[in-house]
Backbone as JSON Lines, residues from 0, in Angstrom:
{"i":0,"aa":"M","n":[1.78,-210.35,86.78],"ca":[1.19,-210.34,88.44],"c":[2.36,-209.77,88.99]}
{"i":1,"aa":"K","n":[1.69,-209.3,90.43],"ca":[2.42,-208.6,91.03],"c":[2.55,-209.96,91.97]}
{"i":2,"aa":"P","n":[4.18,-209.31,92.59],"ca":[4.3,-210.42,93.72],"c":[3.26,-210.57,94.98]}
{"i":3,"aa":"S","n":[2.88,-208.68,95.18],"ca":[2.12,-209.38,96.45],"c":[0.51,-210.1,96.64]}
{"i":4,"aa":"R","n":[0.57,-210.24,95.03],"ca":[-1.08,-210.87,94.83],"c":[-0.77,-212.54,94.41]}
{"i":5,"aa":"F","n":[1.0,-213.38,94.5],"ca":[1.01,-214.49,94.3],"c":[0.12,-215.69,95.47]}
{"i":6,"aa":"I","n":[0.13,-215.09,96.14],"ca":[-0.18,-215.74,97.54],"c":[-1.6,-216.32,97.47]}
{"i":7,"aa":"D","n":[-2.47,-215.0,97.43],"ca":[-3.73,-215.66,96.73],"c":[-3.93,-216.0,95.55]}
{"i":8,"aa":"Y","n":[-3.32,-216.11,94.75],"ca":[-3.36,-216.6,93.13],"c":[-3.49,-217.9,93.62]}
{"i":9,"aa":"A","n":[-2.16,-218.41,94.55],"ca":[-1.81,-219.91,94.21],"c":[-2.7,-220.58,95.28]}
{"i":10,"aa":"Q","n":[-3.62,-219.9,96.3],"ca":[-4.66,-220.88,96.94],"c":[-5.96,-220.72,95.97]}
{"i":11,"aa":"R","n":[-6.25,-219.99,95.18],"ca":[-7.04,-220.18,94.2],"c":[-6.8,-220.94,93.32]}
{"i":12,"aa":"K","n":[-5.62,-221.59,92.35],"ca":[-4.99,-222.57,91.86],"c":[-5.55,-224.15,92.68]}
{"i":13,"aa":"L","n":[-4.9,-224.16,94.1],"ca":[-4.62,-224.88,94.98],"c":[-6.22,-225.49,95.89]}
{"i":14,"aa":"D","n":[-7.49,-224.74,95.67],"ca":[-8.5,-224.5,96.05],"c":[-8.38,-225.2,97.29]}
{"i":15,"aa":"R","n":[-7.14,-224.73,98.19],"ca":[-7.08,-224.39,99.9],"c":[-6.96,-223.62,99.86]}
{"i":16,"aa":"P","n":[-6.17,-223.23,101.38],"ca":[-4.88,-222.0,101.86],"c":[-3.85,-222.78,101.68]}
{"i":17,"aa":"L","n":[-2.64,-221.68,101.71],"ca":[-1.15,-222.38,100.97],"c":[-0.91,-223.33,103.17]}
{"i":18,"aa":"T","n":[-0.19,-224.29,103.1],"ca":[0.26,-224.69,104.69],"c":[1.58,-223.52,105.0]}
{"i":19,"aa":"D","n":[1.94,-223.92,106.41],"ca":[2.68,-222.84,107.2],"c":[4.44,-223.06,105.89]}
{"i":20,"aa":"E","n":[4.84,-224.6,105.68],"ca":[5.97,-224.43,104.96],"c":[5.7,-223.94,103.45]}
{"i":21,"aa":"E","n":[4.5,-224.01,102.98],"ca":[4.41,-223.95,101.53],"c":[4.55,-221.92,101.71]}
{"i":22,"aa":"R","n":[3.98,-221.38,102.0],"ca":[3.88,-219.85,102.23],"c":[5.78,-219.38,102.92]}
{"i":23,"aa":"E","n":[5.83,-219.97,103.76],"ca":[7.31,-219.88,104.29],"c":[8.72,-220.0,102.87]}
{"i":24,"aa":"A","n":[8.54,-220.95,102.1],"ca":[9.07,-221.26,100.9],"c":[8.53,-219.87,99.94]}
{"i":25,"aa":"V","n":[6.93,-219.69,99.87],"ca":[6.98,-218.48,98.94],"c":[7.89,-217.2,99.42]}
{"i":26,"aa":"E","n":[7.28,-217.2,100.55],"ca":[8.23,-215.6,101.25],"c":[9.56,-215.56,100.96]}
{"i":27,"aa":"K","n":[10.69,-216.49,101.52],"ca":[11.29,-216.42,101.58],"c":[12.14,-216.51,100.26]}
{"i":28,"aa":"A","n":[11.2,-216.87,99.03],"ca":[11.75,-216.74,97.38],"c":[11.61,-214.94,97.17]}
{"i":29,"aa":"R","n":[10.42,-214.74,97.4],"ca":[10.06,-213.45,97.66],"c":[11.07,-212.34,98.15]}
{"i":30,"aa":"L","n":[11.66,-213.04,99.47],"ca":[12.93,-211.74,99.96],"c":[14.03,-212.06,99.35]}
{"i":31,"aa":"E","n":[14.51,-213.2,99.19],"ca":[15.65,-213.49,98.33],"c":[15.46,-212.37,96.41]}
{"i":32,"aa":"T","n":[14.43,-212.86,96.25],"ca":[14.51,-211.91,95.1],"c":[14.2,-210.29,94.68]}
{"i":33,"aa":"S","n":[13.82,-209.76,95.81],"ca":[13.56,-208.32,96.25],"c":[13.76,-207.69,95.15]}
{"i":34,"aa":"G","n":[12.88,-206.88,94.25],"ca":[13.14,-205.75,93.44],"c":[14.08,-206.38,91.66]}
{"i":35,"aa":"K","n":[13.62,-207.3,92.12],"ca":[14.47,-208.16,90.72],"c":[13.19,-208.49,89.82]}
{"i":36,"aa":"R","n":[13.02,-208.76,88.62],"ca":[12.35,-208.87,87.61],"c":[11.55,-210.29,87.75]}
{"i":37,"aa":"D","n":[12.24,-211.54,88.32],"ca":[11.9,-212.97,87.76],"c":[10.86,-213.28,89.44]}
{"i":38,"aa":"S","n":[11.06,-212.02,90.33],"ca":[10.27,-212.3,91.46],"c":[9.03,-213.68,91.86]}
{"i":39,"aa":"V","n":[8.39,-213.24,90.92],"ca":[7.05,-214.53,90.7],"c":[8.2,-215.88,89.92]}
{"i":40,"aa":"K","n":[8.66,-215.36,89.53],"ca":[9.24,-217.06,89.2],"c":[9.71,-217.81,90.01]}
{"i":41,"aa":"A","n":[10.47,-216.72,91.19],"ca":[11.27,-218.2,91.94],"c":[10.48,-217.85,93.13]}
{"i":42,"aa":"M","n":[9.49,-217.31,93.02],"ca":[7.83,-217.72,93.52],"c":[7.24,-219.32,93.76]}
{"i":43,"aa":"R","n":[6.93,-218.98,92.33],"ca":[6.19,-219.98,91.66],"c":[7.17,-221.35,91.67]}
{"i":44,"aa":"A","n":[8.57,-221.46,91.65],"ca":[9.66,-222.26,91.43],"c":[9.62,-222.78,92.88]}
{"i":45,"aa":"A","n":[9.69,-221.87,93.94],"ca":[9.46,-222.48,95.11],"c":[8.7,-223.08,95.78]}
{"i":46,"aa":"L","n":[7.46,-222.42,95.34],"ca":[5.99,-223.19,95.87],"c":[5.8,-224.92,95.47]}
{"i":47,"aa":"E","n":[5.87,-224.82,94.0],"ca":[6.54,-226.2,92.98],"c":[7.16,-227.13,93.55]}
{"i":48,"aa":"G","n":[8.39,-226.72,94.5],"ca":[9.41,-227.42,94.92],"c":[9.0,-228.54,95.85]}
{"i":49,"aa":"V","n":[8.47,-227.38,96.83],"ca":[7.16,-227.74,98.5],"c":[6.32,-229.09,97.82]}
{"i":50,"aa":"L","n":[5.65,-228.39,96.74],"ca":[4.26,-229.22,96.34],"c":[4.71,-230.75,95.9]}
{"i":51,"aa":"N","n":[6.1,-230.48,95.3],"ca":[6.76,-231.37,94.08],"c":[5.71,-232.3,92.81]}
{"i":52,"aa":"R","n":[5.03,-231.12,92.82],"ca":[4.22,-230.89,91.03],"c":[4.14,-229.94,90.71]}
{"i":53,"aa":"P","n":[3.77,-230.04,89.59],"ca":[3.3,-228.29,88.76],"c":[2.64,-227.42,89.61]}
{"i":54,"aa":"L","n":[2.44,-225.94,89.52],"ca":[1.34,-225.38,90.08],"c":[0.11,-225.57,89.19]}
């Protein structure tokens, strides 16, 4: 999956828009891992950390 499509994917999985806090966590993880292979994994982990449950 492309990192640019992760937010849309997460919103479909949750069946709701991401909150500001969730979106900020995902964007922060994306910036920290920009250009690396594990960007999507980091974004997923950041979102799961905010949600306190698996995506």
